[in-house]
C-alpha positions in Angstrom: -57.1 16.6 -23.7 -53.5 16.0 -25.0 -50.8 18.7 -25.2 -48.3 18.7 -27.9 -45.0 20.1 -26.9 -42.3 20.6 -29.6 -38.7 19.8 -29.4 -37.5 23.3 -28.7 -40.2 23.9 -25.9 -39.2 20.7 -24.3 -35.6 21.7 -24.2 -36.6 25.0 -22.8 -38.5 23.3 -20.1 -35.6 21.1 -19.1 -33.2 24.1 -18.9 -35.6 25.6 -16.5 -35.8 22.6 -14.2 -32.1 22.3 -14.3 -31.7 26.1 -13.4 -33.9 25.5 -10.5 -32.1 22.4 -9.4 -29.5 24.2 -7.0 -32.2 26.0 -5.4 -34.3 22.9 -4.7 -31.1 21.0 -3.4 -30.7 23.8 -0.9 -34.3 23.6 0.1 -33.7 19.8 0.6 -30.7 20.4 2.8 -32.2 23.0 4.9 -34.8 20.5 5.9 -32.5 18.5 7.7 -32.1 19.3 11.4 -29.9 22.2 12.3 -26.9 21.1 14.4 -26.3 23.2 17.5 -22.9 22.5 19.2 -22.4 23.4 22.8 -18.8 23.0 23.9 -18.3 23.2 27.7 -15.0 24.1 29.5 -16.0 22.5 32.8 -17.8 19.5 34.1 -21.7 19.8 34.0 -23.5 20.6 37.2 -27.1 21.0 38.4 -26.6 24.6 37.3 -25.4 23.7 34.0 -28.4 21.6 33.6 -30.7 24.5 34.7 -29.2 26.8 32.1 -29.3 24.4 29.3 -32.9 23.6 30.1 -33.7 27.4 29.9 -32.0 27.5 26.4 -34.0 24.5 25.3 -37.1 26.1 26.5 -36.4 29.3 24.4 -35.7 27.2 21.4 -39.0 25.3 21.9 -41.1 28.7 22.2 -39.3 29.6 18.9 -40.7 26.5 17.2 -37.7 24.2 17.4 -37.8 20.6 18.8 -35.0 18.1 19.2 -35.0 15.2 16.9 -37.4 17.2 14.6 -35.6 20.2 13.4 -32.6 20.6 15.6 -29.8 18.4 17.2 -28.0 19.6 20.2 -24.4 18.4 20.7 -23.4 19.1 24.0 -19.9 18.0 25.3 -17.5 19.3 28.0 -13.6 19.4 27.5 -13.0 19.6 31.4 -9.4 20.2 30.7 -6.9 22.9 29.1 -7.8 25.4 26.4 -6.2 23.2 24.1 -8.6 20.4 24.8 -11.4 22.8 24.3 -10.0 24.1 20.9 -9.8 20.3 20.0 -13.3 19.7 21.0 -14.6 22.8 19.0 -12.7 21.6 15.9 -14.3 18.1 16.2 -17.8 19.5 16.7 -17.4 21.7 13.4 -16.1 18.6 11.6 -19.3 16.6 12.8 -21.3 19.4 11.0 -22.3 22.1 13.6 -24.3 25.0 12.1 -24.1 27.2 15.2 -21.8 27.0 18.2 -23.2 28.2 21.4 -20.4 29.1 23.8 -21.5 29.0 27.3 -18.6 30.9 28.9 -15.9 33.3 27.9 -13.3 30.5 27.6 -15.5 28.4 25.4 -16.1 31.6 23.2 -12.4 32.2 22.9 -11.8 28.6 22.0 -14.5 28.6 19.2 -13.2 31.9 18.0 -9.8 30.4 17.7 -11.3 27.3 15.7 -13.3 29.2 13.1 -14.0 32.4 11.4 -17.2 31.3 9.6 -19.5 29.1 11.8 -21.8 31.3 13.7 -20.9 31.7 17.3 -23.5 32.6 19.8 -21.6 33.4 23.1 -22.5 34.0 26.8 -19.5 35.9 27.9 -18.7 36.8 31.6 -15.6 39.0 30.6 -16.1 42.2 28.6 -16.4 40.6 25.0 -14.9 43.8 23.3 -11.8 44.0 25.9 -10.9 40.3 25.1 -11.3 40.6 21.5 -14.5 38.5 20.7 -16.3 41.4 19.2 -15.6 44.7 17.7 -18.3 46.5 19.8 -21.5 45.6 21.5 -23.6 47.5 19.0 -21.8 46.1 15.8 -20.0 43.0 16.6 -18.5 42.7 13.2 -17.5 39.1 12.8 -19.1 35.6 13.2 -19.7 35.9 17.1 -22.5 37.8 18.9 -24.7 36.8 22.0 -25.0 38.1 25.6 -22.6 39.0 28.2 -23.4 38.8 32.0 -21.0 41.7 32.5 -22.8 45.0 33.3 -21.7 48.6 34.4 -21.2 49.1 37.9 -22.1 45.6 38.8 -19.0 45.1 41.1 -19.8 48.4 43.0 -23.4 47.0 43.6 -22.1 43.7 44.8 -19.6 45.3 47.2 -22.4 47.7 48.1 -25.0 44.8 49.3 -21.9 43.3 51.3 -21.3 46.6 53.0 -25.1 47.2 53.8 -24.9 43.6 55.4 -21.7 44.6 57.2 -21.4 48.2 58.0 -18.0 48.0 59.6 -16.6 46.3 56.5 -13.3 47.6 56.0 -11.1 44.7 54.5 -12.0 42.1 52.0 -10.3 39.2 50.6 -10.9 38.8 46.7 -10.4 35.2 45.2 -10.0 35.4 41.5 -8.3 33.6 38.6 -5.4 35.3 36.8 -5.7 32.9 34.0 -9.4 33.7 33.2 -10.3 36.5 31.0 -13.5 36.9 33.0 -11.4 36.9 36.3 -9.2 39.7 34.8 -12.1 41.9 34.1 -13.7 41.1 37.3 -10.8 42.0 39.4 -10.0 45.3 37.6 -13.8 46.3 38.0 -13.7 45.1 41.9 -10.6 47.3 42.5 -12.2 50.3 41.1 -15.4 49.7 43.1 -13.5 49.2 46.2 -11.7 52.5 46.0 -15.1 54.2 45.5 -16.5 52.5 48.4 -13.4 53.0 50.6 -13.0 49.4 51.2 -9.5 47.7 51.4 -9.0 44.7 49.3 -6.2 42.1 48.9 -6.5 39.9 45.9 -5.5 36.0 46.0 -5.1 34.6 42.7 -5.9 31.0 42.2 -4.2 29.1 39.2 -4.6 25.3 40.6 -7.2 23.7 42.8 -4.0 22.8 44.9 -3.7 26.5 45.7 -6.9 26.9 47.7 -5.7 25.3 51.2 -2.7 27.8 51.3 -4.7 30.7 50.1 -7.5 30.2 52.7 -4.8 29.8 55.4 -3.6 33.3 54.5 -6.9 34.7 54.5 -7.7 33.2 57.8 -4.8 35.0 59.4 -5.3 38.3 57.4 -8.0 39.7 59.6 -10.6 40.1 56.7 -14.1 40.9 57.3 -15.4 39.0 54.3 -14.3 37.3 51.3 -15.5 37.9 47.7 -15.3 35.1 45.2 -15.4 36.0 41.7 -16.5 33.1 39.4 -14.2 31.0 37.1 -13.7 27.6 35.9 -11.6 26.5 38.8 -13.9 28.2 41.4 -16.9 26.7 39.9 -15.4 23.2 39.7 -14.3 23.5 43.4 -17.4 25.1 44.8 -18.0 22.5 47.7 -14.4 22.9 48.8 -14.4 26.6 48.7 -17.6 26.7 50.8 -16.2 24.4 53.3 -13.0 26.5 53.7 -15.2 29.6 54.2 -17.1 27.7 56.7 -14.0 26.7 58.7 -12.7 30.2 58.6 -16.1 31.6 59.5 -15.8 34.1 56.8 -18.9 35.7 55.3 -18.9 35.2 51.4 -20.1 37.2 48.6 -20.4 35.1 45.4 -21.4 36.1 41.7 -23.7 33.1 41.3 -26.8 31.9 43.0 -25.6 28.0 43.0 -23.0 29.0 45.6 -25.7 30.3 47.9 -27.8 27.2 47.4 -24.8 25.1 48.5 -24.3 27.2 51.7 -22.5 30.3 50.5 -23.9 33.5 52.4 -25.1 35.8 49.6 -24.8 36.2 45.8 -25.7 39.1 43.8 -25.6 39.0 39.8 -27.6 38.5 36.7 -30.1 35.7 36.2 -28.1 33.2 34.1 -31.2 31.0 33.1 -32.6 34.1 31.5 -29.3 35.1 29.6 -29.3 31.3 28.3 -33.0 31.6 27.3 -32.1 34.8 25.5 -29.4 33.0 23.7 -32.2 30.8 21.8 -33.1 34.1 20.3 -29.9 34.5 18.5 -29.7 30.9 17.5 -33.2 31.5 15.7 -32.2 34.8 14.1 -29.0 33.2 12.6 -30.7 30.0 11.4 -33.2 32.3 9.6 -30.4 34.1 7.8 -29.2 36.9 10.1 -25.4 37.7 10.2 -23.8 37.5 13.8 -21.9 40.8 12.8 -25.4 42.6 12.7 -26.9 41.3 15.9 -25.9 43.6 18.7 -24.5 41.8 21.9 -27.0 42.4 25.0 -26.2 42.9 28.7 -28.4 42.0 31.5 -30.7 44.6 33.0 -31.9 42.8 36.0 -29.9 41.2 38.9 -30.9 38.9 41.6 -30.0 38.9 45.3 -30.0 35.4 47.2 -29.3 35.2 50.9 -28.6 32.1 52.9 -30.4 32.6 56.2 -28.9 29.3 57.8 -25.5 30.4 57.0 -26.2 34.0 58.3 -27.5 32.5 61.7 -24.4 30.3 61.8 -22.1 33.4 61.4 -24.2 35.4 64.0 -25.3 37.8 61.3 -28.7 39.6 61.3 -29.7 40.4 57.7 -31.2 44.0 57.4 -34.8 44.3 56.5 -33.7 46.4 53.6 -31.9 43.4 52.1 -34.6 41.0 53.0 -37.1 43.2 51.2 -35.3 43.2 48.0 -34.0 39.5 48.0 -35.2 37.4 45.2 -34.5 34.3 47.2 -34.2 33.4 50.9 -32.7 30.0 51.6 -33.3 28.3 54.9 
């Protein structure tokens, strides 16, 4: 049956179609893959690969697949802060919909680059203290995510070291003055040391070339152990630091598991793969329309202890059964 439409009705229908056109166009645009930019501040390692795999797994569990509805653009600056900012700018120009900042440095660089593109961070420093967010509960800007910093973590780490070395009195602390995370960690460590009545001496490393001289001072300083706080220089020079610790026969405490897997004595800290997996949740919420300002920043609730038994034997140390019982991983 034919349907007769008058001129007025036809014009009215066309007006309705044109009125709907912006929404239809947006729908077409939203069907393109979401571009997730991940700027790295240091060269990738096996630990980086594990963390990125955990992030990808989190996205897959939420229904995302690379090449279908997301594109992941990972690049590392492996240089100065200016290089990292330039990298962030380029990623935004390439159409980044969300920036995933895997460190405090990359989060700060992304923040300096954009106030509009959403940023999901993994901050090792206190994100409030360094100005990334207004508060953990209400970030208030274009940044949210997770932090690996937790209340009393430094005290717990030194407590584990003291349980391993009951006569512990003097500890050398290796840290990075130019790292926001390093500055936070050294403050927390100093407070924890006073509480535990441990004397510490801090050794700031600003360049990889400083390490040999620093360890000469540590080797002659009659220290019972060394506490190595994470940072870009420390992470990039992991093998060298572990070799220097071994030469000095110095028990080492680390913040991250990869140091123990590579020969360090023990580490105590959050599960970084779990944190990266959780970052996928934030990306999903933002893609679905949530504002970073309204998504509270999360802190870790579980911490892991890893012990290298081979290194302990080489140092002539016997691991207390209490630590063996609670260890999440024992490396032979």
